[in-house]
C-alpha positions as CSV (number, residue, x, y, z in Angstrom):
1,M,95.6,-219.5,75.3
2,K,92.3,-217.8,76.0
3,S,92.6,-214.5,77.9
4,P,89.8,-212.9,79.9
5,V,87.7,-210.2,78.1
6,Y,86.6,-207.1,80.0
7,I,84.1,-204.4,79.1
8,T,86.2,-201.2,79.6
9,G,83.6,-198.7,78.3
10,A,79.9,-198.8,77.4
11,S,77.3,-196.4,76.1
12,M,73.6,-196.5,75.2
13,I,71.2,-194.4,73.3
14,G,67.6,-195.6,73.5
15,P,64.1,-194.8,74.7
16,Q,65.4,-194.6,78.2
17,P,67.8,-191.8,79.2
18,G,71.2,-193.3,80.1
19,F,73.7,-191.8,77.6
20,D,77.2,-191.2,79.0
21,R,76.2,-192.7,82.3
22,D,76.7,-196.0,84.1
23,G,73.0,-196.5,84.6
24,L,69.6,-195.1,83.7
25,E,68.9,-191.5,84.8
26,R,65.3,-192.4,85.2
27,V,62.7,-194.7,83.7
28,V,60.4,-193.0,81.1
29,R,56.8,-194.1,80.8
30,Y,55.3,-194.4,77.2
31,D,51.6,-194.7,76.5
32,A,52.0,-195.5,72.8
33,H,54.6,-197.1,70.6
34,P,57.0,-197.3,68.8
35,L,59.3,-196.3,71.6
36,K,61.7,-193.8,70.0
37,S,65.3,-193.2,71.0
38,I,66.0,-190.1,73.0
39,E,68.7,-188.3,71.0
40,P,71.2,-186.6,73.3
41,D,73.4,-183.6,72.2
42,L,76.0,-185.2,70.0
43,K,77.8,-182.1,68.7
44,R,81.1,-183.1,70.4
45,Y,81.1,-186.2,68.3
46,I,79.2,-185.2,65.1
47,D,79.3,-181.8,63.3
48,P,75.7,-180.5,63.5
49,M,75.5,-179.6,59.8
50,R,76.7,-183.1,58.8
51,G,74.5,-184.7,61.4
52,R,71.3,-183.2,59.9
53,R,72.1,-185.0,56.7
54,M,72.7,-188.4,58.4
55,A,70.1,-191.1,58.9
56,K,69.1,-191.4,62.5
57,V,70.7,-194.8,62.9
58,A,74.0,-193.4,61.7
59,R,73.8,-190.5,64.2
60,I,73.0,-192.6,67.2
61,G,75.3,-195.4,66.2
62,I,78.3,-193.1,65.7
63,G,77.6,-191.0,68.7
64,C,77.1,-194.1,70.9
65,G,80.2,-195.8,69.6
66,L,82.4,-192.7,70.0
67,N,81.1,-192.1,73.5
68,A,81.9,-195.7,74.5
69,L,85.5,-195.2,73.2
70,E,85.8,-192.0,75.1
71,R,84.5,-193.6,78.3
72,A,87.1,-196.4,77.9
73,G,89.9,-193.8,77.3
74,V,90.6,-195.2,73.8
75,Q,91.2,-193.1,70.8
76,V,91.6,-195.7,68.0
77,P,90.2,-199.3,68.5
78,E,91.9,-202.2,66.8
79,A,88.6,-203.5,65.3
80,I,85.0,-202.3,64.9
81,I,82.1,-204.8,64.9
82,V,78.5,-203.8,64.6
83,G,75.3,-205.8,64.5
84,T,72.1,-204.5,62.9
85,G,68.9,-206.1,61.5
86,L,67.6,-203.4,59.3
87,G,70.7,-201.3,58.7
88,C,70.0,-197.8,57.2
89,M,66.4,-198.5,56.3
90,E,65.6,-194.8,56.4
91,S,68.1,-194.1,53.6
92,T,66.9,-197.0,51.6
93,E,63.3,-195.8,51.8
94,R,64.5,-192.2,50.9
95,F,66.3,-193.5,47.8
96,F,63.4,-195.6,46.5
97,G,60.9,-192.7,47.3
98,S,63.1,-190.5,45.1
99,M,63.1,-193.1,42.3
100,I,59.3,-193.2,42.4
101,Q,58.8,-189.5,42.5
102,Q,61.3,-188.9,39.7
103,D,60.0,-191.8,37.6
104,E,63.5,-193.4,37.9
105,M,65.1,-190.5,36.2
106,L,68.4,-189.3,37.8
107,P,67.6,-189.9,41.5
108,N,70.2,-188.5,43.9
109,P,72.6,-191.4,44.7
110,T,73.6,-190.1,48.1
111,A,70.8,-191.9,49.9
112,F,71.7,-195.1,48.1
113,I,75.3,-194.8,49.1
114,Q,74.3,-194.3,52.7
115,S,71.8,-197.1,52.7
116,T,74.3,-200.0,53.0
117,H,74.1,-202.0,56.2
118,N,77.8,-201.4,57.0
119,N,77.3,-197.6,57.0
120,V,77.5,-197.2,60.8
121,A,80.7,-199.4,61.1
122,G,82.3,-197.6,58.1
123,Q,81.6,-194.1,59.4
124,L,82.9,-195.0,62.9
125,A,86.1,-196.2,61.3
126,L,86.4,-193.0,59.3
127,A,85.7,-190.9,62.4
128,V,88.6,-192.4,64.5
129,K,90.8,-193.4,61.5
130,C,90.6,-197.1,62.4
131,T,92.2,-199.2,59.6
132,G,91.7,-202.5,61.5
133,A,89.0,-205.2,61.0
134,N,85.6,-203.8,60.3
135,F,82.6,-206.1,60.3
136,T,78.8,-205.8,60.2
137,Y,76.5,-208.7,61.2
138,L,73.0,-208.9,59.7
139,H,71.5,-211.9,61.5
140,R,68.1,-210.6,62.5
141,G,67.7,-211.2,66.3
142,L,71.2,-212.7,66.4
143,S,72.9,-209.6,64.9
144,F,74.3,-208.1,68.1
145,T,75.2,-211.4,69.8
146,S,77.0,-212.5,66.6
147,A,79.1,-209.2,66.8
148,L,79.7,-209.9,70.5
149,L,80.9,-213.4,69.8
150,D,83.3,-212.0,67.2
151,G,84.6,-209.5,69.7
152,L,85.2,-212.3,72.2
153,V,87.2,-214.2,69.6
154,Q,89.2,-211.1,68.6
155,V,90.2,-210.2,72.2
156,G,90.2,-213.6,73.9
157,L,91.8,-215.7,71.3
158,E,93.4,-213.4,68.7
159,G,94.9,-211.0,71.3
160,A,93.4,-207.8,69.9
161,R,93.1,-204.7,72.1
162,H,90.3,-202.2,72.4
163,V,87.7,-203.8,70.1
164,L,84.5,-201.7,69.7
165,V,81.3,-203.9,69.5
166,G,77.8,-202.7,69.3
167,G,74.3,-202.8,67.8
168,A,72.2,-200.1,66.3
169,E,68.6,-200.1,64.9
170,V,66.0,-197.4,64.0
171,I,62.4,-198.2,63.1
172,T,60.9,-196.3,60.2
173,E,57.2,-195.5,60.0
174,D,56.7,-197.6,56.9
175,Y,58.5,-200.6,58.5
176,F,56.4,-200.2,61.7
177,I,53.1,-200.2,59.7
178,T,54.1,-203.1,57.5
179,Q,55.2,-205.4,60.4
180,R,52.2,-204.4,62.5
181,H,50.1,-206.4,60.0
182,S,52.2,-209.5,60.7
183,G,51.1,-209.4,64.4
184,I,54.6,-208.7,65.8
185,W,53.5,-205.4,67.4
186,K,50.7,-204.6,69.8
187,Q,47.6,-203.5,67.9
188,G,46.3,-201.1,70.5
189,S,47.9,-198.6,73.0
190,V,49.4,-200.0,76.2
191,T,51.7,-198.4,78.6
192,N,55.2,-199.8,78.4
193,L,55.5,-200.2,82.2
194,E,52.4,-202.4,82.2
195,V,52.9,-204.3,79.0
196,L,54.4,-207.4,80.7
197,N,51.0,-208.0,82.2
198,S,49.3,-208.3,78.8
199,A,47.3,-211.3,77.9
200,D,47.3,-210.8,74.1
201,R,49.9,-211.2,71.3
202,G,52.5,-208.7,70.2
203,A,55.2,-206.6,71.8
204,L,55.9,-202.9,71.8
205,C,58.1,-201.7,69.0
206,G,61.4,-199.9,69.9
207,E,64.8,-198.8,68.6
208,G,68.2,-197.8,69.9
209,A,71.9,-198.4,70.0
210,A,74.4,-199.8,72.6
211,F,78.2,-200.1,72.2
212,F,81.0,-201.7,74.3
213,V,84.7,-201.6,74.3
214,L,86.3,-205.0,74.9
215,D,89.9,-205.5,76.1
216,A,92.0,-208.1,77.9
217,Q,92.9,-205.7,80.7
218,P,90.3,-204.5,83.3
219,R,89.6,-200.8,83.9
220,G,87.8,-199.0,86.7
221,E,86.9,-199.8,90.3
222,R,84.2,-202.3,89.4
223,P,85.4,-204.1,86.2
224,V,82.9,-206.3,84.4
225,R,84.1,-209.3,82.5
226,L,82.4,-210.6,79.4
227,A,82.7,-214.3,80.3
228,D,80.9,-216.0,77.4
229,A,78.1,-215.7,74.8
230,D,76.1,-218.1,72.8
231,I,73.6,-218.2,70.0
232,A,71.1,-220.7,68.6
233,Y,68.4,-220.8,66.0
234,R,65.0,-222.2,66.9
235,G,64.1,-224.2,69.9
236,G,61.2,-224.0,72.4
237,A,61.2,-223.5,76.2
238,E,62.6,-226.9,77.1
239,A,65.4,-226.5,74.5
240,M,66.2,-223.1,75.9
241,A,66.5,-224.4,79.5
242,A,68.6,-227.4,78.4
243,R,70.9,-225.1,76.4
244,I,71.4,-222.8,79.5
245,E,72.3,-225.8,81.6
246,E,75.0,-226.8,79.1
247,F,76.1,-223.2,78.9
248,L,76.6,-222.9,82.6
249,Q,78.4,-226.3,82.8
250,R,80.8,-225.1,80.0
251,N,81.7,-222.1,82.2
252,G,82.0,-224.1,85.4
253,L,78.9,-222.6,87.0
254,Q,75.8,-223.9,88.6
255,S,72.4,-222.2,88.6
256,A,73.0,-221.1,92.2
257,D,76.0,-219.0,91.0
258,I,73.7,-216.7,89.0
259,D,72.4,-213.9,91.1
260,L,70.9,-211.8,88.3
261,L,68.9,-213.3,85.4
262,M,68.0,-210.8,82.7
263,V,65.2,-212.1,80.4
264,G,63.7,-210.7,77.1
265,R,60.1,-210.7,78.1
266,G,58.3,-208.2,75.9
267,G,54.6,-208.5,76.6
268,D,53.7,-211.1,74.0
269,A,51.7,-213.5,76.1
270,E,52.5,-216.5,74.0
271,L,56.2,-216.0,73.3
272,D,56.9,-214.9,76.9
273,Q,55.9,-218.4,78.1
274,A,59.2,-219.7,76.9
275,Y,60.9,-217.8,79.8
276,G,59.0,-219.7,82.5
277,P,61.2,-222.8,82.5
278,V,64.3,-220.6,82.3
279,E,63.3,-218.6,85.3
280,A,62.5,-221.8,87.2
281,L,66.2,-222.8,86.9
282,F,67.2,-219.9,89.1
283,P,64.9,-219.8,92.1
284,D,67.3,-217.7,94.2
285,A,68.3,-215.2,91.5
286,T,66.9,-211.7,91.0
287,V,64.9,-211.8,87.7
288,A,64.7,-208.7,85.6
289,A,63.5,-207.7,82.1
290,F,64.4,-205.1,79.6
291,K,62.2,-205.1,76.6
292,H,59.4,-203.2,78.2
293,L,61.9,-200.4,78.7
294,C,63.4,-200.3,75.2
295,G,60.8,-202.1,73.0
296,E,61.3,-205.0,70.7
297,F,63.7,-204.8,67.7
298,Y,66.4,-206.9,66.2
299,V,69.2,-205.7,68.4
300,A,67.2,-205.1,71.6
301,N,69.5,-207.5,73.4
302,A,72.2,-204.9,73.0
303,F,70.2,-202.6,75.3
304,G,69.6,-205.7,77.5
305,T,73.4,-206.3,77.7
306,W,74.0,-202.7,78.5
307,L,71.4,-202.8,81.4
308,T,73.0,-206.1,82.7
309,W,76.4,-204.5,82.5
310,S,75.0,-201.4,84.4
311,A,73.7,-203.7,87.1
312,L,77.1,-205.2,87.7
313,A,79.0,-201.9,87.3
314,T,76.8,-200.0,89.7
315,G,75.4,-202.7,91.9
316,A,71.8,-201.5,91.2
317,L,68.9,-201.9,88.9
318,P,65.8,-199.6,88.4
319,A,62.9,-201.0,90.3
320,E,60.8,-200.9,87.1
321,A,63.1,-203.6,85.6
322,V,62.9,-206.1,88.5
323,L,60.3,-208.9,88.1
324,R,61.2,-211.1,91.0
325,G,63.5,-210.8,94.1
326,V,64.9,-207.8,96.0
327,P,68.6,-207.4,95.5
328,D,70.2,-207.3,99.0
329,R,73.8,-207.3,97.8
330,P,75.8,-206.2,94.7
331,F,75.4,-208.5,91.7
332,R,78.4,-210.6,90.8
333,T,77.3,-213.0,88.1
334,A,74.6,-212.2,85.6
335,L,73.1,-214.1,82.7
336,L,71.1,-212.5,79.9
337,C,68.6,-214.8,78.1
338,D,66.8,-213.5,75.1
339,H,64.9,-214.8,72.0
340,F,63.4,-213.0,69.0
341,Q,60.1,-214.6,67.9
342,L,61.2,-217.9,69.5
343,K,63.8,-218.4,66.7
344,D,66.9,-216.4,67.4
345,H,68.2,-217.2,70.9
346,S,71.0,-215.4,72.7
347,L,72.9,-216.0,75.9
348,V,75.4,-213.5,77.4
349,L,77.3,-214.2,80.7
350,L,78.8,-211.2,82.6
351,R,80.8,-211.4,85.8
352,S,82.1,-208.7,88.1
């Protein structure tokens, strides 16, 4: 028997300040990219001496995950599930740089050991002494949503308690330069708060982490339920809209039941067109976006899910996120719709 799944704790570290809070402290304007994560003081979670030797993705991933557990009042989760597209790319580059500089003679193996994709999930388990299930998903733009689906199964069907699910990604300078040649990123400088009005190709590059504690029991005055999630590979605008209608029907909902639609518009004039038919399905809903606040990266939808959760948990959204509609009452049912390069499609349904 499937049991309901609730988000009992959530945390985010990204280009916008919202760590250890239920919502954004403010919205930061950037005039250039990549949009870098604002690292908070994490000394209550990570020893400063040890933290200086860690890759940035490990620091923000561990700090964010431990903060989510703290906010949920959980000491040891039953499972830890992390999604990441690049993993510890910084450590990988450091190791290969050492090999080149030392002509492949006795390079320090520490960076190689820390370069594995499951580094964040493993170090989180060591930090809280969790001996339960430990998974890392590496599915490009579906990495975080795959982890979220696993968490839904673990709690809703397997009966697990307090499952920590998250996504973490850090963009290195070399990766940014390399991918810029492919046309994924904007070539010139554009303000993040104006990028959605762009008429050219490319998005702003970003990075960040977001973690959630899932449980079968609600917690807090405004509990948020993770009702469902779905993933798909490939499909254009019409296929996205058709899939959403099937998704809503599966959950016993109609388009009128959705009062908040969170879309992954990132400022790429061509790719953002796919959201047009989706937004047309919800004429009465408030439509908001998140990628102009955090940038585009493989697990950007983790930030988008956190922002959607924040809207339900607090009843408010920053004005800079709203594209259409003026919220006149607290949100009750929200749908996140995102795609990465029109290939990796994600749907997340949250209800208060």
